[in-house]
C-alpha positions in Angstrom: 2.8 13.3 -11.5 0.4 12.0 -13.7 2.7 11.3 -16.3 2.7 7.5 -17.6 4.9 4.6 -16.7 7.6 3.4 -18.4 6.4 0.0 -20.4 8.7 -3.1 -20.3 9.6 -5.7 -22.7 9.0 -9.2 -22.9 5.6 -10.7 -24.0 3.7 -11.4 -20.4 0.7 -13.1 -20.3 -2.5 -13.6 -18.6 -4.1 -16.9 -17.6 -7.5 -15.4 -17.6 -8.8 -14.2 -20.8 -11.4 -12.2 -18.3 -8.4 -10.1 -16.9 -6.4 -9.3 -19.7 -9.2 -8.2 -21.5 -9.9 -5.3 -18.9 -6.2 -4.9 -18.7 -5.7 -4.0 -22.4 -9.1 -1.6 -22.3 -7.3 0.3 -19.3 -3.7 0.5 -21.6 -1.9 -2.2 -19.3 0.8 -3.8 -21.4 0.8 -7.6 -20.5 4.4 -7.3 -20.2 4.5 -4.5 -17.6 2.0 -6.3 -15.9 3.9 -9.3 -15.3 7.3 -7.7 -14.0 5.4 -5.6 -11.5 3.4 -8.7 -10.3 6.7 -10.6 -10.0 8.1 -7.7 -7.9 5.2 -8.0 -5.7 5.4 -11.2 -4.9 8.8 -11.4 -4.4 8.9 -8.2 -2.5 6.0 -8.0 -0.8 4.3 -10.4 0.9 4.2 -9.4 4.5 6.8 -7.0 4.3 8.6 -5.5 7.6 8.9 -2.0 8.4 12.0 -2.6 10.6 15.7 -2.0 9.2 19.1 -3.9 9.4 18.8 -7.5 11.9 15.0 -7.4 11.2 15.2 -7.5 7.5 17.7 -10.2 7.3 15.4 -12.3 9.3 12.7 -11.6 7.4 14.1 -12.9 4.3 15.4 -15.5 6.0 11.8 -16.6 6.9 10.9 -16.4 2.9 13.8 -18.2 2.3 13.4 -21.2 4.6 9.2 -21.5 4.5 8.5 -19.7 0.6 5.8 -21.9 0.0 3.9 -20.4 3.3 4.4 -16.9 1.3 3.7 -17.8 -2.3 1.6 -21.1 -2.1 -1.7 -21.3 -4.6 -3.8 -20.1 -1.8 -1.7 -16.9 -1.2 -2.2 -16.3 -5.0 -5.5 -16.5 -5.0 -5.9 -13.6 -2.3 -3.3 -11.5 -3.7 -5.3 -12.2 -7.5 -8.0 -10.5 -5.4 -6.1 -7.9 -5.0 -5.6 -7.1 -8.4 -8.5 -7.3 -9.6 -10.3 -4.8 -6.9 -7.1 -2.0 -7.5 -7.9 -2.9 -11.7 -11.4 -1.6 -11.1 -10.6 1.0 -9.1 -7.3 2.7 -10.7 -7.7 3.9 -13.7 -7.8 7.5 -14.0 -8.2 8.1 -10.1 -6.4 9.5 -7.1 -4.4 6.6 -5.5 -2.0 6.8 -2.0 0.6 4.2 -1.2 -0.2 4.0 3.1 3.1 3.2 4.4 5.1 3.1 1.2 8.5 2.9 1.9 11.1 2.1 -0.6 8.1 1.8 -3.2 7.4 -1.5 -3.9 3.8 -1.1 -5.2 4.5 1.1 -7.6 5.2 -1.8 -9.5 1.4 -3.1 -9.1 0.0 0.3 -9.2 1.2 1.4 -12.5 0.1 -0.8 -15.2 -3.6 0.3 -14.1 -2.8 3.9 -15.1 -3.8 6.1 -11.9 -3.9 9.7 -12.5 -1.9 10.4 -9.9 0.2 8.1 -7.4 1.1 9.6 -4.0 2.9 7.5 -1.0 3.6 8.3 2.1 5.7 6.6 5.0 7.5 7.8 8.4 10.5 6.9 7.3 12.8 9.7 5.9 15.2 7.0 4.0 12.8 4.9 3.1 11.2 8.2 1.1 14.7 9.1 -0.5 14.8 5.1 -1.8 11.4 5.6 -3.3 12.4 8.8 -4.9 14.9 7.5 -6.1 13.4 4.4 -7.8 10.1 6.1 -8.8 9.9 9.9 -7.8 9.7 10.9 -11.3 5.9 9.0 -11.5 5.3 9.2 -7.9 4.9 11.6 -5.4 6.6 10.8 -2.4 6.2 12.3 1.1 7.5 12.0 4.9 4.7 12.0 6.8 3.2 10.0 9.4 0.1 7.9 8.8 -1.8 8.5 11.9 -1.8 12.0 11.0 -1.8 13.2 7.0 -1.9 16.4 5.9 -4.0 15.7 2.8 -7.9 17.5 2.9 -10.6 15.1 3.6 -11.8 13.3 0.9 -8.3 13.0 -1.2 -8.2 9.6 -3.0 -10.3 7.2 -4.9 -8.0 4.5 -3.6 -5.9 3.8 -0.4 -4.0 0.8 -0.8 -0.8 -0.7 1.8 0.6 -4.2 2.5 1.8 -5.0 5.8 1.0 -1.6 7.3 -1.8 -1.6 9.6 -0.7 -4.1 11.9 2.0 -1.6 12.8 0.0 1.8 13.7 -2.6 2.3 16.4 -5.6 0.8 14.6 -8.2 3.0 15.7 -6.1 6.1 14.7 -4.8 4.9 11.3 -8.5 3.6 10.2 -10.3 6.9 10.8 -7.5 9.1 9.1 -7.7 6.5 6.3 -11.7 6.9 6.1 -11.5 11.0 6.0 -9.0 11.4 3.3 -11.0 8.9 0.9 -14.1 10.3 -0.9 -16.9 8.9 -0.4 -17.5 5.6 -2.5 -13.6 5.6 -2.2 -11.7 1.7 -1.7 -9.2 1.2 0.8 -7.3 -2.5 0.1 -5.2 -3.9 2.8 -3.4 -7.0 2.9 -2.2 -8.0 7.0 -1.4 -10.9 8.9 -4.0 -11.8 10.8 -3.0 -13.1 14.6 -5.0 -16.5 15.1 -3.8 -18.7 12.9 -1.7 -21.2 14.9 1.1 -22.3 12.5 1.9 -18.7 12.2 2.4 -18.0 15.8 5.0 -20.9 15.4 6.6 -19.5 12.5 6.9 -16.2 15.0 8.0 -17.7 17.8 10.7 -19.5 15.8 11.9 -16.0 13.9 11.2 -13.0 16.4 13.9 -11.1 14.9 12.0 -10.8 11.8 9.5 -8.5 13.4 9.5 -5.3 15.3 8.2 -4.2 18.5 5.6 -2.4 17.2 3.8 -5.5 15.3 0.8 -6.7 16.5 -1.1 -9.1 13.6 -5.0 -8.1 13.3 -7.4 -9.6 15.5 -11.4 -9.6 14.7 -12.4 -6.5 16.9 -10.2 -4.6 14.9 -11.8 -5.6 11.8 -15.2 -5.1 13.1 -14.3 -1.9 13.8 -13.4 -0.8 10.1 -16.1 -2.4 9.4 -18.6 0.0 11.3 -17.1 3.3 10.3 -16.7 2.6 6.6 -20.2 0.9 6.0 -19.5 -1.9 3.2 -16.5 -4.5 3.4 -15.7 -7.0 1.1 -12.6 -9.0 2.9 -11.4 -12.5 1.5 -9.1 -14.4 4.2 -6.1 -16.9 3.0 -3.9 -19.7 4.3 -5.3 -22.0 7.5 -4.7 -25.4 6.1 -2.0 -24.6 3.5 0.5 -23.0 6.6 1.2 -25.9 8.2 1.3 -27.9 4.6 3.7 -25.4 3.4 5.8 -25.4 6.1 6.5 -28.8 5.4 6.5 -28.9 1.7 8.7 -25.9 2.1 11.5 -28.0 3.4 11.1 -31.1 0.5 9.9 -29.6 -2.9 10.9 -27.2 -4.6 8.0 -25.6 -5.9 5.0 -24.1 -3.7 2.8 -24.9 -6.6 2.8 -28.2 -5.8 -0.2 -31.2 -5.7 -0.2 -30.9 -2.3 -1.0 -27.2 -1.6 -2.8 -26.8 -5.0 -5.2 -29.8 -3.1 -6.2 -27.8 0.1 -6.3 -24.8 -2.1 -10.3 -25.4 -2.2 -10.4 -26.5 1.4 -9.2 -23.0 2.5 -11.0 -21.4 0.0 -14.0 -22.7 1.6 -13.2 -22.3 5.2 -12.6 -18.4 4.3 -16.2 -18.6 4.2 -17.1 -19.2 7.8 -15.8 -18.5 11.2 -12.6 -20.2 10.7 -11.9 -17.5 8.6 -10.4 -15.4 11.5 -7.6 -18.0 12.4 -5.9 -17.6 8.6 -2.6 -16.2 8.3 -3.8 -13.4 6.1 -6.3 -11.4 4.7 -7.7 -9.2 2.3 -8.8 -6.3 3.9 -11.2 -4.2 1.9 -13.6 -1.5 2.7 -15.9 0.9 0.6 -16.5 4.6 2.4 -20.4 4.6 2.5 -20.5 6.3 5.7 -19.6 9.6 6.7 
């Protein structure tokens, strides 16, 4: 499972020299990174865990309000996640927690972990993941609440829009158990307080599954206390209603309106209004047993 991933063709480039240097240091081909990032950006933000009608309405939602999911403030959030993974994944043991069909492989592979494991409760999801990337990743059907891993197994646990489908305290406690001391947990999750996001959810009830519960402040505080150290980043407050509007009239999510509001949302992410934002990169380091 520690085999190197195949290199994709193309001459992708990074807009930031520092990131490019770091990726070269860990043996990352720019083309591989570009492919992985494109896959991640197009498929993963707030991917639903449902099937059939739920997934179709989720796709329709992203098509209708694409700027909400792919605007500058979201890019700022996902760039932060990239940086954290780039620093922790090389040579480490990584768990894709709630992997479904394995989409996160495209983000993890360029950073050359020694081992990647993916778990999901869905047998069909795991079947598809194995068909796609099984030669590089160990995919297992497993309940995320009660994994079969020994204590302190992983250097890094990552997940996208998975925790809000689970029993929060049980899942967080399990992630803490299987992380090594000093290990990192990185999850991108929707938050429950954003007014515009509530409108979107109300307009598209079939784009979610019955077990979904967007994350709230008390849940974050529970995890903060358990792990002992956190470096969260919050995104998309004012950007959300403006992105809903620009989705209807402008072609690109990287437009002047959303670029103008991006620094305002960055500032607000450091204030108590952060809990009203649409999503967060929830980041914990295990400093407490």
